[in-house]
N, CA, C and O atoms as a Maestro MAE file, in Angstrom:
{
 s_m_m2io_version
 :::
 2.0.0
}

f_m_ct {
 s_m_title
 :::
 protein
 m_atom[360] {
  # First column is atom index #
  i_m_mmod_type
  r_m_x_coord
  r_m_y_coord
  r_m_z_coord
  i_m_residue_number
  s_m_chain_name
  s_m_pdb_residue_name
  s_m_pdb_atom_name
  i_m_atomic_number
  :::
  1 25 132.933 60.559 109.404 1 A "GLY " " N  " 7
  2 3 131.616 60.855 110.579 1 A "GLY " " CA " 6
  3 2 131.484 59.814 111.133 1 A "GLY " " C  " 6
  4 15 131.823 59.596 112.297 1 A "GLY " " O  " 8
  5 25 130.688 58.590 109.953 2 A "SER " " N  " 7
  6 3 130.904 57.460 111.126 2 A "SER " " CA " 6
  7 2 131.691 56.674 111.236 2 A "SER " " C  " 6
  8 15 131.137 55.579 111.332 2 A "SER " " O  " 8
  9 25 132.770 56.595 111.281 3 A "SER " " N  " 7
  10 3 134.003 55.603 111.367 3 A "SER " " CA " 6
  11 2 134.108 55.916 112.739 3 A "SER " " C  " 6
  12 15 134.261 54.966 113.507 3 A "SER " " O  " 8
  13 25 134.040 57.413 113.344 4 A "LEU " " N  " 7
  14 3 133.877 57.505 114.648 4 A "LEU " " CA " 6
  15 2 132.968 57.286 115.473 4 A "LEU " " C  " 6
  16 15 133.133 57.631 116.644 4 A "LEU " " O  " 8
  17 25 131.649 56.586 115.011 5 A "LEU " " N  " 7
  18 3 130.894 56.551 115.904 5 A "LEU " " CA " 6
  19 2 130.431 54.844 116.211 5 A "LEU " " C  " 6
  20 15 129.528 54.445 116.946 5 A "LEU " " O  " 8
  21 25 131.639 53.829 115.157 6 A "THR " " N  " 7
  22 3 132.132 52.934 116.153 6 A "THR " " CA " 6
  23 2 132.349 52.571 117.540 6 A "THR " " C  " 6
  24 15 132.357 51.412 117.955 6 A "THR " " O  " 8
  25 25 132.474 53.319 118.039 7 A "GLY " " N  " 7
  26 3 133.419 52.675 119.032 7 A "GLY " " CA " 6
  27 2 134.403 53.217 119.944 7 A "GLY " " C  " 6
  28 15 135.276 52.601 119.333 7 A "GLY " " O  " 8
  29 25 135.159 53.900 120.990 8 A "PRO " " N  " 7
  30 3 136.386 54.652 121.767 8 A "PRO " " CA " 6
  31 2 137.355 53.608 120.978 8 A "PRO " " C  " 6
  32 15 137.456 54.340 119.993 8 A "PRO " " O  " 8
  33 25 138.042 52.630 120.676 9 A "GLU " " N  " 7
  34 3 138.581 51.619 120.341 9 A "GLU " " CA " 6
  35 2 139.855 52.334 119.917 9 A "GLU " " C  " 6
  36 15 139.619 53.056 118.947 9 A "GLU " " O  " 8
  37 25 140.822 52.371 120.215 10 A "GLY " " N  " 7
  38 3 142.139 52.799 118.855 10 A "GLY " " CA " 6
  39 2 141.714 54.277 118.347 10 A "GLY " " C  " 6
  40 15 141.943 54.737 117.228 10 A "GLY " " O  " 8
  41 25 141.025 54.938 119.449 11 A "LEU " " N  " 7
  42 3 140.750 56.470 119.388 11 A "LEU " " CA " 6
  43 2 142.029 57.533 120.397 11 A "LEU " " C  " 6
  44 15 142.308 57.309 121.575 11 A "LEU " " O  " 8
  45 25 142.506 58.434 119.715 12 A "MET " " N  " 7
  46 3 143.589 58.582 120.935 12 A "MET " " CA " 6
  47 2 142.327 59.780 121.744 12 A "MET " " C  " 6
  48 15 141.271 60.188 121.262 12 A "MET " " O  " 8
  49 25 142.886 60.057 122.960 13 A "ALA " " N  " 7
  50 3 142.125 60.945 123.994 13 A "ALA " " CA " 6
  51 2 140.951 62.158 123.108 13 A "ALA " " C  " 6
  52 15 139.793 61.764 122.968 13 A "ALA " " O  " 8
  53 25 141.081 62.655 122.916 14 A "LYS " " N  " 7
  54 3 140.569 64.472 121.845 14 A "LYS " " CA " 6
  55 2 140.161 63.228 121.581 14 A "LYS " " C  " 6
  56 15 140.331 62.403 122.479 14 A "LYS " " O  " 8
  57 25 139.509 62.767 120.261 15 A "GLU " " N  " 7
  58 3 138.552 62.105 119.402 15 A "GLU " " CA " 6
  59 2 137.974 61.521 120.241 15 A "GLU " " C  " 6
  60 15 136.835 61.227 119.877 15 A "GLU " " O  " 8
  61 25 138.359 61.023 121.774 16 A "ARG " " N  " 7
  62 3 137.543 60.649 122.481 16 A "ARG " " CA " 6
  63 2 136.549 61.052 123.586 16 A "ARG " " C  " 6
  64 15 135.723 60.478 124.295 16 A "ARG " " O  " 8
  65 25 137.156 62.706 123.349 17 A "GLU " " N  " 7
  66 3 136.417 63.332 124.115 17 A "GLU " " CA " 6
  67 2 135.427 64.671 122.948 17 A "GLU " " C  " 6
  68 15 134.515 65.375 123.380 17 A "GLU " " O  " 8
  69 25 135.865 64.694 121.713 18 A "ASN " " N  " 7
  70 3 134.937 64.838 121.058 18 A "ASN " " CA " 6
  71 2 133.983 64.183 120.394 18 A "ASN " " C  " 6
  72 15 133.360 64.932 119.642 18 A "ASN " " O  " 8
  73 25 133.607 62.997 120.382 19 A "LEU " " N  " 7
  74 3 133.531 61.339 120.602 19 A "LEU " " CA " 6
  75 2 132.107 61.728 121.461 19 A "LEU " " C  " 6
  76 15 130.915 61.540 121.215 19 A "LEU " " O  " 8
  77 25 132.604 62.162 122.234 20 A "LYS " " N  " 7
  78 3 131.277 62.238 123.940 20 A "LYS " " CA " 6
  79 2 130.585 63.434 123.901 20 A "LYS " " C  " 6
  80 15 129.469 63.649 124.375 20 A "LYS " " O  " 8
  81 25 131.526 64.430 123.134 21 A "ARG " " N  " 7
  82 3 130.541 66.089 123.264 21 A "ARG " " CA " 6
  83 2 129.915 65.685 121.901 21 A "ARG " " C  " 6
  84 15 128.771 65.874 122.316 21 A "ARG " " O  " 8
  85 25 129.701 65.262 120.544 22 A "LEU " " N  " 7
  86 3 128.777 64.888 119.473 22 A "LEU " " CA " 6
  87 2 127.884 64.358 119.804 22 A "LEU " " C  " 6
  88 15 126.781 64.623 119.326 22 A "LEU " " O  " 8
  89 25 128.133 63.104 121.063 23 A "LYS " " N  " 7
  90 3 126.489 62.175 121.399 23 A "LYS " " CA " 6
  91 2 126.107 63.123 122.337 23 A "LYS " " C  " 6
  92 15 124.926 63.248 122.015 23 A "LYS " " O  " 8
  93 25 126.256 63.799 123.172 24 A "CYS " " N  " 7
  94 3 125.568 64.841 123.571 24 A "CYS " " CA " 6
  95 2 125.059 65.763 123.464 24 A "CYS " " C  " 6
  96 15 124.217 66.298 124.184 24 A "CYS " " O  " 8
  97 25 125.692 66.186 122.171 25 A "LEU " " N  " 7
  98 3 124.916 67.445 121.266 25 A "LEU " " CA " 6
  99 2 123.623 66.623 120.955 25 A "LEU " " C  " 6
  100 15 122.554 67.021 121.417 25 A "LEU " " O  " 8
  101 25 123.691 65.204 119.995 26 A "ARG " " N  " 7
  102 3 122.235 64.861 119.284 26 A "ARG " " CA " 6
  103 2 121.349 64.278 120.520 26 A "ARG " " C  " 6
  104 15 120.717 63.228 120.398 26 A "ARG " " O  " 8
  105 25 121.352 64.783 121.307 27 A "ARG " " N  " 7
  106 3 120.665 64.328 123.035 27 A "ARG " " CA " 6
  107 2 119.619 65.505 123.774 27 A "ARG " " C  " 6
  108 15 118.530 65.596 124.342 27 A "ARG " " O  " 8
  109 25 121.469 66.796 123.068 28 A "TYR " " N  " 7
  110 3 120.419 67.515 123.481 28 A "TYR " " CA " 6
  111 2 118.688 68.629 123.021 28 A "TYR " " C  " 6
  112 15 117.986 68.941 122.059 28 A "TYR " " O  " 8
  113 25 118.800 68.815 124.483 29 A "ARG " " N  " 7
  114 3 117.026 69.404 124.460 29 A "ARG " " CA " 6
  115 2 115.927 68.651 123.750 29 A "ARG " " C  " 6
  116 15 114.948 69.146 123.191 29 A "ARG " " O  " 8
  117 25 116.261 67.313 123.866 30 A "GLN " " N  " 7
  118 3 115.534 65.948 123.522 30 A "GLN " " CA " 6
  119 2 114.922 65.553 124.102 30 A "GLN " " C  " 6
  120 15 115.427 64.779 124.915 30 A "GLN " " O  " 8
  121 25 113.151 65.774 124.182 31 A "ARG " " N  " 7
  122 3 112.157 65.168 125.557 31 A "ARG " " CA " 6
  123 2 111.701 64.443 125.343 31 A "ARG " " C  " 6
  124 15 110.877 64.220 124.456 31 A "ARG " " O  " 8
  125 25 112.335 63.549 126.513 32 A "TYR " " N  " 7
  126 3 111.695 62.324 126.836 32 A "TYR " " CA " 6
  127 2 110.647 61.306 127.362 32 A "TYR " " C  " 6
  128 15 110.696 61.533 128.571 32 A "TYR " " O  " 8
  129 25 109.661 60.248 127.178 33 A "GLY " " N  " 7
  130 3 108.845 60.137 127.849 33 A "GLY " " CA " 6
  131 2 107.678 60.623 128.592 33 A "GLY " " C  " 6
  132 15 106.802 60.864 127.761 33 A "GLY " " O  " 8
  133 25 107.277 60.872 129.759 34 A "VAL " " N  " 7
  134 3 106.080 61.467 129.780 34 A "VAL " " CA " 6
  135 2 106.695 63.155 129.497 34 A "VAL " " C  " 6
  136 15 105.891 63.538 128.647 34 A "VAL " " O  " 8
  137 25 107.613 64.278 129.731 35 A "GLU " " N  " 7
  138 3 107.876 65.671 129.644 35 A "GLU " " CA " 6
  139 2 107.376 65.485 128.047 35 A "GLU " " C  " 6
  140 15 106.472 66.280 127.792 35 A "GLU " " O  " 8
  141 25 107.857 64.371 126.576 36 A "ALA " " N  " 7
  142 3 108.026 64.518 125.615 36 A "ALA " " CA " 6
  143 2 106.379 64.298 125.353 36 A "ALA " " C  " 6
  144 15 106.004 65.042 124.446 36 A "ALA " " O  " 8
  145 25 105.316 63.485 125.899 37 A "LEU " " N  " 7
  146 3 104.185 63.639 126.026 37 A "LEU " " CA " 6
  147 2 103.639 64.700 126.516 37 A "LEU " " C  " 6
  148 15 102.783 65.100 125.727 37 A "LEU " " O  " 8
  149 25 103.669 64.959 126.882 38 A "LEU " " N  " 7
  150 3 102.857 66.567 127.787 38 A "LEU " " CA " 6
  151 2 103.826 68.157 126.786 38 A "LEU " " C  " 6
  152 15 103.600 69.365 126.843 38 A "LEU " " O  " 8
  153 25 104.569 67.593 126.217 39 A "HIS " " N  " 7
  154 3 105.377 68.281 125.270 39 A "HIS " " CA " 6
  155 2 104.533 68.450 123.731 39 A "HIS " " C  " 6
  156 15 104.487 69.491 123.075 39 A "HIS " " O  " 8
  157 25 103.867 67.077 123.349 40 A "ARG " " N  " 7
  158 3 103.426 67.355 122.142 40 A "ARG " " CA " 6
  159 2 101.258 67.382 122.536 40 A "ARG " " C  " 6
  160 15 100.361 67.729 121.768 40 A "ARG " " O  " 8
  161 25 101.171 66.933 123.801 41 A "GLN " " N  " 7
  162 3 100.021 67.954 124.282 41 A "GLN " " CA " 6
  163 2 99.744 69.049 124.336 41 A "GLN " " C  " 6
  164 15 98.699 69.426 123.805 41 A "GLN " " O  " 8
  165 25 100.474 69.821 124.910 42 A "LEU " " N  " 7
  166 3 100.610 70.985 125.128 42 A "LEU " " CA " 6
  167 2 100.074 72.030 123.418 42 A "LEU " " C  " 6
  168 15 99.137 72.764 123.105 42 A "LEU " " O  " 8
  169 25 101.913 71.245 122.426 43 A "ARG " " N  " 7
  170 3 101.573 71.781 121.429 43 A "ARG " " CA " 6
  171 2 99.805 71.328 120.330 43 A "ARG " " C  " 6
  172 15 99.098 72.104 119.687 43 A "ARG " " O  " 8
  173 25 99.697 70.267 120.482 44 A "GLU " " N  " 7
  174 3 98.316 70.318 119.719 44 A "GLU " " CA " 6
  175 2 97.243 71.213 119.915 44 A "GLU " " C  " 6
  176 15 96.747 71.949 119.062 44 A "GLU " " O  " 8
  177 25 96.772 71.045 121.648 45 A "ARG " " N  " 7
  178 3 96.028 72.143 122.258 45 A "ARG " " CA " 6
  179 2 96.897 73.825 121.658 45 A "ARG " " C  " 6
  180 15 96.067 74.682 121.356 45 A "ARG " " O  " 8
  181 25 97.841 74.103 121.556 46 A "ARG " " N  " 7
  182 3 97.987 75.542 120.929 46 A "ARG " " CA " 6
  183 2 97.846 75.505 119.957 46 A "ARG " " C  " 6
  184 15 98.113 76.636 119.551 46 A "ARG " " O  " 8
  185 25 97.351 74.432 118.536 47 A "VAL " " N  " 7
  186 3 97.238 74.843 117.509 47 A "VAL " " CA " 6
  187 2 96.030 74.852 117.128 47 A "VAL " " C  " 6
  188 15 95.530 75.514 116.218 47 A "VAL " " O  " 8
  189 25 95.381 73.854 118.066 48 A "LEU " " N  " 7
  190 3 93.436 73.581 117.555 48 A "LEU " " CA " 6
  191 2 93.871 75.004 118.900 48 A "LEU " " C  " 6
  192 15 93.115 74.615 119.790 48 A "LEU " " O  " 8
  193 25 94.215 75.632 119.194 49 A "ALA " " N  " 7
  194 3 93.819 77.437 119.436 49 A "ALA " " CA " 6
  195 2 93.980 78.061 118.543 49 A "ALA " " C  " 6
  196 15 93.069 78.688 118.001 49 A "ALA " " O  " 8
  197 25 94.948 78.057 118.229 50 A "THR " " N  " 7
  198 3 95.203 79.598 116.947 50 A "THR " " CA " 6
  199 2 94.488 79.151 115.470 50 A "THR " " C  " 6
  200 15 94.245 79.862 114.496 50 A "THR " " O  " 8
  201 25 94.215 77.537 115.700 51 A "ASP " " N  " 7
  202 3 93.051 77.691 114.410 51 A "ASP " " CA " 6
  203 2 91.806 78.082 114.745 51 A "ASP " " C  " 6
  204 15 90.908 78.077 113.903 51 A "ASP " " O  " 8
  205 25 91.630 78.419 115.852 52 A "GLY " " N  " 7
  206 3 89.750 78.418 116.085 52 A "GLY " " CA " 6
  207 2 90.144 80.171 116.282 52 A "GLY " " C  " 6
  208 15 89.369 80.809 115.570 52 A "GLY " " O  " 8
  209 25 91.092 81.073 117.018 53 A "ALA " " N  " 7
  210 3 91.062 81.961 116.208 53 A "ALA " " CA " 6
  211 2 91.273 82.383 115.193 53 A "ALA " " C  " 6
  212 15 90.936 83.524 114.879 53 A "ALA " " O  " 8
  213 25 91.764 81.734 114.568 54 A "ALA " " N  " 7
  214 3 92.270 82.648 112.960 54 A "ALA " " CA " 6
  215 2 91.037 83.025 112.323 54 A "ALA " " C  " 6
  216 15 90.789 84.164 111.928 54 A "ALA " " O  " 8
  217 25 89.859 81.492 112.188 55 A "GLN " " N  " 7
  218 3 88.574 81.399 111.625 55 A "GLN " " CA " 6
  219 2 88.170 82.375 112.134 55 A "GLN " " C  " 6
  220 15 88.117 83.341 111.373 55 A "GLN " " O  " 8
  221 25 87.660 82.637 113.735 56 A "GLN " " N  " 7
  222 3 87.108 83.434 114.256 56 A "GLN " " CA " 6
  223 2 87.434 85.045 113.781 56 A "GLN " " C  " 6
  224 15 86.466 85.744 113.482 56 A "GLN " " O  " 8
  225 25 88.711 85.582 113.722 57 A "ALA " " N  " 7
  226 3 89.182 86.869 112.973 57 A "ALA " " CA " 6
  227 2 88.785 86.767 111.868 57 A "ALA " " C  " 6
  228 15 87.926 87.604 111.589 57 A "ALA " " O  " 8
  229 25 89.150 85.796 110.764 58 A "HIS " " N  " 7
  230 3 87.946 85.856 109.677 58 A "HIS " " CA " 6
  231 2 87.164 86.221 110.175 58 A "HIS " " C  " 6
  232 15 87.398 86.900 111.174 58 A "HIS " " O  " 8
  233 25 85.900 86.001 109.798 59 A "THR " " N  " 7
  234 3 84.772 85.825 110.471 59 A "THR " " CA " 6
  235 2 84.551 87.106 110.706 59 A "THR " " C  " 6
  236 15 83.925 87.742 109.857 59 A "THR " " O  " 8
  237 25 85.054 87.814 112.003 60 A "THR " " N  " 7
  238 3 84.598 88.770 112.647 60 A "THR " " CA " 6
  239 2 85.434 90.228 111.469 60 A "THR " " C  " 6
  240 15 85.331 91.455 111.468 60 A "THR " " O  " 8
  241 25 86.018 89.479 110.831 61 A "ARG " " N  " 7
  242 3 86.984 90.382 109.599 61 A "ARG " " CA " 6
  243 2 86.095 90.763 108.319 61 A "ARG " " C  " 6
  244 15 86.006 91.817 107.689 61 A "ARG " " O  " 8
  245 25 85.281 89.140 108.120 62 A "SER " " N  " 7
  246 3 84.864 89.370 106.850 62 A "SER " " CA " 6
  247 2 83.841 90.041 106.767 62 A "SER " " C  " 6
  248 15 83.478 90.510 105.688 62 A "SER " " O  " 8
  249 25 82.785 90.321 108.559 63 A "SER " " N  " 7
  250 3 81.595 90.877 108.387 63 A "SER " " CA " 6
  251 2 80.879 92.335 108.643 63 A "SER " " C  " 6
  252 15 79.752 92.823 108.716 63 A "SER " " O  " 8
  253 25 83.061 92.936 108.781 64 A "GLN " " N  " 7
  254 3 82.351 94.528 109.212 64 A "GLN " " CA " 6
  255 2 82.184 95.036 107.555 64 A "GLN " " C  " 6
  256 15 82.494 94.670 106.421 64 A "GLN " " O  " 8
  257 25 81.590 95.954 108.147 65 A "ARG " " N  " 7
  258 3 81.089 97.411 106.877 65 A "ARG " " CA " 6
  259 2 82.106 98.077 106.486 65 A "ARG " " C  " 6
  260 15 83.105 97.962 107.197 65 A "ARG " " O  " 8
  261 25 82.210 99.005 105.218 66 A "CYS " " N  " 7
  262 3 82.944 99.956 105.044 66 A "CYS " " CA " 6
  263 2 82.898 100.862 106.073 66 A "CYS " " C  " 6
  264 15 82.090 100.738 106.994 66 A "CYS " " O  " 8
  265 25 84.101 102.229 105.972 67 A "LEU " " N  " 7
  266 3 83.971 103.254 106.743 67 A "LEU " " CA " 6
  267 2 83.918 103.839 106.735 67 A "LEU " " C  " 6
  268 15 84.225 104.737 107.520 67 A "LEU " " O  " 8
  269 25 83.349 103.780 105.563 68 A "ALA " " N  " 7
  270 3 82.985 105.755 104.517 68 A "ALA " " CA " 6
  271 2 82.090 105.975 104.627 68 A "ALA " " C  " 6
  272 15 81.353 105.027 104.902 68 A "ALA " " O  " 8
  273 25 81.353 107.581 104.485 69 A "PHE " " N  " 7
  274 3 80.477 108.231 104.500 69 A "PHE " " CA " 6
  275 2 80.324 108.581 102.995 69 A "PHE " " C  " 6
  276 15 81.258 109.023 102.325 69 A "PHE " " O  " 8
  277 25 79.032 108.342 102.496 70 A "VAL " " N  " 7
  278 3 78.397 109.895 101.343 70 A "VAL " " CA " 6
  279 2 77.334 110.197 102.078 70 A "VAL " " C  " 6
  280 15 76.608 109.454 102.738 70 A "VAL " " O  " 8
  281 25 77.286 111.724 101.858 71 A "ASP " " N  " 7
  282 3 76.650 112.660 102.343 71 A "ASP " " CA " 6
  283 2 75.713 112.425 103.519 71 A "ASP " " C  " 6
  284 15 74.485 112.507 103.553 71 A "ASP " " O  " 8
  285 25 76.546 112.129 104.436 72 A "ASP " " N  " 7
  286 3 76.841 111.747 105.906 72 A "ASP " " CA " 6
  287 2 75.863 110.538 106.495 72 A "ASP " " C  " 6
  288 15 75.208 110.667 107.529 72 A "ASP " " O  " 8
  289 25 75.871 109.599 105.846 73 A "VAL " " N  " 7
  290 3 75.352 108.263 105.473 73 A "VAL " " CA " 6
  291 2 76.730 106.785 104.762 73 A "VAL " " C  " 6
  292 15 77.324 106.486 103.726 73 A "VAL " " O  " 8
  293 25 76.589 106.357 106.079 74 A "ARG " " N  " 7
  294 3 77.338 105.514 106.132 74 A "ARG " " CA " 6
  295 2 77.561 103.810 105.162 74 A "ARG " " C  " 6
  296 15 76.750 102.893 105.028 74 A "ARG " " O  " 8
  297 25 79.263 103.977 104.539 75 A "CYS " " N  " 7
  298 3 78.232 102.881 103.158 75 A "CYS " " CA " 6
  299 2 78.241 101.455 103.622 75 A "CYS " " C  " 6
  300 15 79.127 100.862 104.236 75 A "CYS " " O  " 8
  301 25 76.752 100.906 103.090 76 A "SER " " N  " 7
  302 3 76.046 99.343 103.671 76 A "SER " " CA " 6
  303 2 77.379 98.578 102.881 76 A "SER " " C  " 6
  304 15 76.711 97.646 102.434 76 A "SER " " O  " 8
  305 25 78.445 98.357 102.499 77 A "ASN " " N  " 7
  306 3 78.611 97.509 101.606 77 A "ASN " " CA " 6
  307 2 80.069 97.121 102.558 77 A "ASN " " C  " 6
  308 15 80.771 98.020 103.020 77 A "ASN " " O  " 8
  309 25 80.451 95.315 102.801 78 A "PRO " " N  " 7
  310 3 81.162 95.014 103.290 78 A "PRO " " CA " 6
  311 2 82.699 95.554 103.059 78 A "PRO " " C  " 6
  312 15 82.848 95.732 101.851 78 A "PRO " " O  " 8
  313 25 83.610 95.799 103.616 79 A "SER " " N  " 7
  314 3 84.922 95.433 103.066 79 A "SER " " CA " 6
  315 2 85.749 94.461 102.450 79 A "SER " " C  " 6
  316 15 85.873 93.343 101.949 79 A "SER " " O  " 8
  317 25 85.972 94.955 102.602 80 A "LEU " " N  " 7
  318 3 87.451 93.781 102.012 80 A "LEU " " CA " 6
  319 2 88.149 93.181 102.457 80 A "LEU " " C  " 6
  320 15 88.305 93.783 103.519 80 A "LEU " " O  " 8
  321 25 88.948 92.139 102.504 81 A "PRO " " N  " 7
  322 3 89.709 91.644 103.874 81 A "PRO " " CA " 6
  323 2 91.342 92.233 103.928 81 A "PRO " " C  " 6
  324 15 91.929 92.109 102.854 81 A "PRO " " O  " 8
  325 25 92.056 92.793 104.934 82 A "LEU " " N  " 7
  326 3 92.204 93.674 105.229 82 A "LEU " " CA " 6
  327 2 92.728 95.025 104.720 82 A "LEU " " C  " 6
  328 15 93.841 95.527 104.557 82 A "LEU " " O  " 8
  329 25 91.195 95.474 104.502 83 A "THR " " N  " 7
  330 3 91.417 96.565 104.340 83 A "THR " " CA " 6
  331 2 89.948 97.245 105.473 83 A "THR " " C  " 6
  332 15 89.479 96.355 106.182 83 A "THR " " O  " 8
  333 25 89.442 98.300 105.606 84 A "ARG " " N  " 7
  334 3 88.888 98.774 105.734 84 A "ARG " " CA " 6
  335 2 87.572 99.797 104.569 84 A "ARG " " C  " 6
  336 15 86.793 100.668 104.957 84 A "ARG " " O  " 8
  337 25 87.692 99.445 103.623 85 A "HIS " " N  " 7
  338 3 86.922 100.348 102.993 85 A "HIS " " CA " 6
  339 2 86.209 98.325 102.218 85 A "HIS " " C  " 6
  340 15 86.231 97.099 102.325 85 A "HIS " " O  " 8
  341 25 85.645 99.690 101.418 86 A "CYS " " N  " 7
  342 3 85.009 98.012 100.244 86 A "CYS " " CA " 6
  343 2 85.117 98.515 99.029 86 A "CYS " " C  " 6
  344 15 85.693 99.598 98.925 86 A "CYS " " O  " 8
  345 25 84.624 97.893 97.898 87 A "LEU " " N  " 7
  346 3 85.791 97.394 96.560 87 A "LEU " " CA " 6
  347 2 85.120 99.142 95.734 87 A "LEU " " C  " 6
  348 15 85.806 100.140 95.517 87 A "LEU " " O  " 8
  349 25 83.967 98.998 95.515 88 A "THR " " N  " 7
  350 3 83.822 100.818 95.403 88 A "THR " " CA " 6
  351 2 84.492 101.447 95.804 88 A "THR " " C  " 6
  352 15 85.452 101.651 95.060 88 A "THR " " O  " 8
  353 25 84.521 102.081 96.965 89 A "ARG " " N  " 7
  354 3 85.361 102.932 97.472 89 A "ARG " " CA " 6
  355 2 86.877 103.191 96.907 89 A "ARG " " C  " 6
  356 15 87.424 104.279 96.731 89 A "ARG " " O  " 8
  357 25 87.371 101.946 96.685 90 A "ILE " " N  " 7
  358 3 88.663 101.578 96.693 90 A "ILE " " CA " 6
  359 2 88.787 101.590 95.201 90 A "ILE " " C  " 6
  360 15 89.858 101.302 94.667 90 A "ILE " " O  " 8
  :::
 }
 m_bond[359] {
  # First column is bond index #
  i_m_from
  i_m_to
  i_m_order
  :::
  1 1 2 1
  2 2 3 1
  3 3 4 2
  4 3 5 1
  5 5 6 1
  6 6 7 1
  7 7 8 2
  8 7 9 1
  9 9 10 1
  10 10 11 1
  11 11 12 2
  12 11 13 1
  13 13 14 1
  14 14 15 1
  15 15 16 2
  16 15 17 1
  17 17 18 1
  18 18 19 1
  19 19 20 2
  20 19 21 1
  21 21 22 1
  22 22 23 1
  23 23 24 2
  24 23 25 1
  25 25 26 1
  26 26 27 1
  27 27 28 2
  28 27 29 1
  29 29 30 1
  30 30 31 1
  31 31 32 2
  32 31 33 1
  33 33 34 1
  34 34 35 1
  35 35 36 2
  36 35 37 1
  37 37 38 1
  38 38 39 1
  39 39 40 2
  40 39 41 1
  41 41 42 1
  42 42 43 1
  43 43 44 2
  44 43 45 1
  45 45 46 1
  46 46 47 1
  47 47 48 2
  48 47 49 1
  49 49 50 1
  50 50 51 1
  51 51 52 2
  52 51 53 1
  53 53 54 1
  54 54 55 1
  55 55 56 2
  56 55 57 1
  57 57 58 1
  58 58 59 1
  59 59 60 2
  60 59 61 1
  61 61 62 1
  62 62 63 1
  63 63 64 2
  64 63 65 1
  65 65 66 1
  66 66 67 1
  67 67 68 2
  68 67 69 1
  69 69 70 1
  70 70 71 1
  71 71 72 2
  72 71 73 1
  73 73 74 1
  74 74 75 1
  75 75 76 2
  76 75 77 1
  77 77 78 1
  78 78 79 1
  79 79 80 2
  80 79 81 1
  81 81 82 1
  82 82 83 1
  83 83 84 2
  84 83 85 1
  85 85 86 1
  86 86 87 1
  87 87 88 2
  88 87 89 1
  89 89 90 1
  90 90 91 1
  91 91 92 2
  92 91 93 1
  93 93 94 1
  94 94 95 1
  95 95 96 2
  96 95 97 1
  97 97 98 1
  98 98 99 1
  99 99 100 2
  100 99 101 1
  101 101 102 1
  102 102 103 1
  103 103 104 2
  104 103 105 1
  105 105 106 1
  106 106 107 1
  107 107 108 2
  108 107 109 1
  109 109 110 1
  110 110 111 1
  111 111 112 2
  112 111 113 1
  113 113 114 1
  114 114 115 1
  115 115 116 2
  116 115 117 1
  117 117 118 1
  118 118 119 1
  119 119 120 2
  120 119 121 1
  121 121 122 1
  122 122 123 1
  123 123 124 2
  124 123 125 1
  125 125 126 1
  126 126 127 1
  127 127 128 2
  128 127 129 1
  129 129 130 1
  130 130 131 1
  131 131 132 2
  132 131 133 1
  133 133 134 1
  134 134 135 1
  135 135 136 2
  136 135 137 1
  137 137 138 1
  138 138 139 1
  139 139 140 2
  140 139 141 1
  141 141 142 1
  142 142 143 1
  143 143 144 2
  144 143 145 1
  145 145 146 1
  146 146 147 1
  147 147 148 2
  148 147 149 1
  149 149 150 1
  150 150 151 1
  151 151 152 2
  152 151 153 1
  153 153 154 1
  154 154 155 1
  155 155 156 2
  156 155 157 1
  157 157 158 1
  158 158 159 1
  159 159 160 2
  160 159 161 1
  161 161 162 1
  162 162 163 1
  163 163 164 2
  164 163 165 1
  165 165 166 1
  166 166 167 1
  167 167 168 2
  168 167 169 1
  169 169 170 1
  170 170 171 1
  171 171 172 2
  172 171 173 1
  173 173 174 1
  174 174 175 1
  175 175 176 2
  176 175 177 1
  177 177 178 1
  178 178 179 1
  179 179 180 2
  180 179 181 1
  181 181 182 1
  182 182 183 1
  183 183 184 2
  184 183 185 1
  185 185 186 1
  186 186 187 1
  187 187 188 2
  188 187 189 1
  189 189 190 1
  190 190 191 1
  191 191 192 2
  192 191 193 1
  193 193 194 1
  194 194 195 1
  195 195 196 2
  196 195 197 1
  197 197 198 1
  198 198 199 1
  199 199 200 2
  200 199 201 1
  201 201 202 1
  202 202 203 1
  203 203 204 2
  204 203 205 1
  205 205 206 1
  206 206 207 1
  207 207 208 2
  208 207 209 1
  209 209 210 1
  210 210 211 1
  211 211 212 2
  212 211 213 1
  213 213 214 1
  214 214 215 1
  215 215 216 2
  216 215 217 1
  217 217 218 1
  218 218 219 1
  219 219 220 2
  220 219 221 1
  221 221 222 1
  222 222 223 1
  223 223 224 2
  224 223 225 1
  225 225 226 1
  226 226 227 1
  227 227 228 2
  228 227 229 1
  229 229 230 1
  230 230 231 1
  231 231 232 2
  232 231 233 1
  233 233 234 1
  234 234 235 1
  235 235 236 2
  236 235 237 1
  237 237 238 1
  238 238 239 1
  239 239 240 2
  240 239 241 1
  241 241 242 1
  242 242 243 1
  243 243 244 2
  244 243 245 1
  245 245 246 1
  246 246 247 1
  247 247 248 2
  248 247 249 1
  249 249 250 1
  250 250 251 1
  251 251 252 2
  252 251 253 1
  253 253 254 1
  254 254 255 1
  255 255 256 2
  256 255 257 1
  257 257 258 1
  258 258 259 1
  259 259 260 2
  260 259 261 1
  261 261 262 1
  262 262 263 1
  263 263 264 2
  264 263 265 1
  265 265 266 1
  266 266 267 1
  267 267 268 2
  268 267 269 1
  269 269 270 1
  270 270 271 1
  271 271 272 2
  272 271 273 1
  273 273 274 1
  274 274 275 1
  275 275 276 2
  276 275 277 1
  277 277 278 1
  278 278 279 1
  279 279 280 2
  280 279 281 1
  281 281 282 1
  282 282 283 1
  283 283 284 2
  284 283 285 1
  285 285 286 1
  286 286 287 1
  287 287 288 2
  288 287 289 1
  289 289 290 1
  290 290 291 1
  291 291 292 2
  292 291 293 1
  293 293 294 1
  294 294 295 1
  295 295 296 2
  296 295 297 1
  297 297 298 1
  298 298 299 1
  299 299 300 2
  300 299 301 1
  301 301 302 1
  302 302 303 1
  303 303 304 2
  304 303 305 1
  305 305 306 1
  306 306 307 1
  307 307 308 2
  308 307 309 1
  309 309 310 1
  310 310 311 1
  311 311 312 2
  312 311 313 1
  313 313 314 1
  314 314 315 1
  315 315 316 2
  316 315 317 1
  317 317 318 1
  318 318 319 1
  319 319 320 2
  320 319 321 1
  321 321 322 1
  322 322 323 1
  323 323 324 2
  324 323 325 1
  325 325 326 1
  326 326 327 1
  327 327 328 2
  328 327 329 1
  329 329 330 1
  330 330 331 1
  331 331 332 2
  332 331 333 1
  333 333 334 1
  334 334 335 1
  335 335 336 2
  336 335 337 1
  337 337 338 1
  338 338 339 1
  339 339 340 2
  340 339 341 1
  341 341 342 1
  342 342 343 1
  343 343 344 2
  344 343 345 1
  345 345 346 1
  346 346 347 1
  347 347 348 2
  348 347 349 1
  349 349 350 1
  350 350 351 1
  351 351 352 2
  352 351 353 1
  353 353 354 1
  354 354 355 1
  355 355 356 2
  356 355 357 1
  357 357 358 1
  358 358 359 1
  359 359 360 2
  :::
 }
}
């Protein structure tokens, strides 16, 4: 592989074409200059936004109460994470 990348001298026409394709594929969908800078900034903003949303969802979920009713009175215990009921009801 690395011997092909030394240069096109001594290569057959088909090998030169394959070398061109290989070089094009190495650069495929890479961002350069301003486009790369904007893409990195957008990615950083998305990470910050999703981290904030994840923390907010966690605090909202952890503050919810159990949904069980005992003698027509709602349970006052907090629900377990990713559930709708407290430890006592489960």
